[in-house]
N, C-alpha and C positions, 0 to 999 in steps of 0.2 A: 803581297802574296807572291809566292814563288811560282814559276811555271809548273803546270800539273805533271809534265813528263820529267819529274826529278824525284830523287829520294835521298834520305840521309844515310851515309855509309861511313864506316871506319876506313880511313885512308892509310895511316901509318902511325907508329908510336910518336914520331917527330911532329906530325901534322895534327893527329887526332881525327875528328870527324869532319866530313865535308859534304857538299851537295853535288850529286852526280846525276847526269842525264840518263834517263831510262829509254829514251827514244831520240831520234834525230831532231835537233833544234836548229833550224837554218838561220843564217845571217839575216839580221833585220827583225828578228822576233823579239817581242817584249819578254824578258826573262824574269822580271820582278816589277811589281807595281805597288805603291803605297795603297793601303786599304783601311777601312774604318776600324778594323780590329787591331791594327798596329798602335802601340802606345807611345804617346808623346810625353816626355818628362822635361820640365824646365829645370834649371839649376836649383831653384828653390824646392821643387818637388823632390829632387834627389837628396838634398840636404836633410829633408824630413824623414828619409828612409833609414831603417837600421843599417848598419855598416855592411852586413851580409848581402843585403839587397842592392846597396850602392855598388858593390863589387860586381854583381850580376849585370847591372845596367852598364857599368863601365866596360865590361868584357864583351857584351853582345850587342851593344847599340852603336849607331853612327850618329854624327851631328849634322843637322841641316844648316841652311844658311843663316838662321837666326840663333844658332848655338844650342837649340833644343836637342835632346837625346832621343832618338827614335829606336824603340825596341820592337822588333818584328815578332809577331805572335807565332809564326810557323817556322819551318826549318830554314828559311832564308837567312836567319841569323847565324847559321853555320857556314855560309859561303866564305871560303878562304881567300887569302891574299895571293896575288901573283903580279909581278912587274910586267908580265905579258898576258894580262887578263883577257878573257874572251867575252866579258860583259863590261859595259861602261854606263855610269849614271848619266842621265840627261837633265836638263833644266826643267823637266816636266814631271818630276816625281815618279819616274820609272826608268828601268834599265833596258838596254838593247844588247842583243848578241852582236858583236862586231865581227864575228866570223862564224862559220858553221861549227856546231858543237855536236859531237857524235856520242852514241850510246856508250856509257861507261866512262865518259870524260867528265872531269870536275867542272862545275861552273865557278868562275873566279872573278874577283874584283881587285883592282889596284886600290889598296886602302889609302893611297895618296889623295884620292878625291872624296874621302869620307870624313875629312876634318878631324883627324886624330888629335888628341890633346897633347901627347908627348911622342917624341921620336921613338921608333923601335927597330931593333935589328931583325933582319929577315934571313931565311935560309938562302944559301947561294943558289943562283938561278942562271941558267945559260942564256946568252943573248943580251945581257944587260950589265952595266957597271954599277947600277944602283944596289946598295946594300942595306939602306935604311928607308923607312917610310917617315916623312917629315910632315909636321902640321901645315906647312905652306907649300906642299908639292903642287897644289892646284895652280899657284901663281907661275910655276915654271913649266908645267907640262900640259896646260889647258889646250894649247894650240894643237898639239899632237893628238890629244883625246878628241877634240872637236873634229879633226879631220877624219878620224876613224868613225865617229858617229855619223857624220855627213854621208860617208860611203855606205854605212849600214842602212840609213834612212831610205836609200834608193831601192831597197828590197822590202820595205815595210808593207807596201800594198800587194806584194807578190807572194807572201807567206801567210800561213795560218796564224791568227793572233788571238788565242784563247783569253789573254788578259786584257785585250783592248777595252772591254766594258768597264774596267777599273780605272782607265785614264780619267783624270778629273775633268769635269765638264768644262771648266775654264780653259783647259788646254786642248780639247779635242779638235776644234776647228784648225788651230794653229798647227798641230801635229799633222793633220791630214794635208794641209797646204805644203808643209815641209816635205812630206813624202811624195807629193806630186811635183816638187820642184818649183812651187809658186810662192814660197815664203822663205825668208832667211831663218836659219836655226839659231836660237839663243845659245850662247856659249855655256859650256859646263862651268865656266868661271862664275856664273850666277849661283852656283852651289856653295861657293866659298864662304866660310865663316872666319872673320877676322878675330883672332883670340883676344885682341885688345878690347873687344866688346862693341866696337863701332864698325859698321859695314861701309867701307869706303871704296869698294871695288865695283866698277861699272864695266859691263861687257856688252 
């Protein structure tokens, strides 16, 4: 589920639609959390779908660390890519705002941590030399993303968290301890899916 202070808007002909903040969302806020309405598709599930639906799943889903495709039920599936994203996935099935997000600003993810199946070219973006999202970006940029998440977690207990009830029970205590500086954060590298089919990354 996407943060309640967001809405779907048309951004531009080049970008299409995107998710925009309708109110101030401070750094450290959960901006998206997996919920029971999100649909999980295995590769076998997708193979049984008619091709038109396979294309929808391919376009709007991300892959988890097991290689499953996760199709979000709400407008969170329209969050666009940015190499300088203001949201980052955690190892706990939710995303954090890693800086303040202002009304009218798009919420963005770096698709490099969403386990894309194939490389894809991106629109030019100031402040980066990256021009493509690659399937193995997590292996190269996890330390940078971890550092941003750790900084954001410092604000977790200081901001309103409307999506906190959606944090999975198995993660709640750990997340709270991380926010209090009493536990080590698990790396975003735990989200990595090895396209060879075997998960051999330890973080």
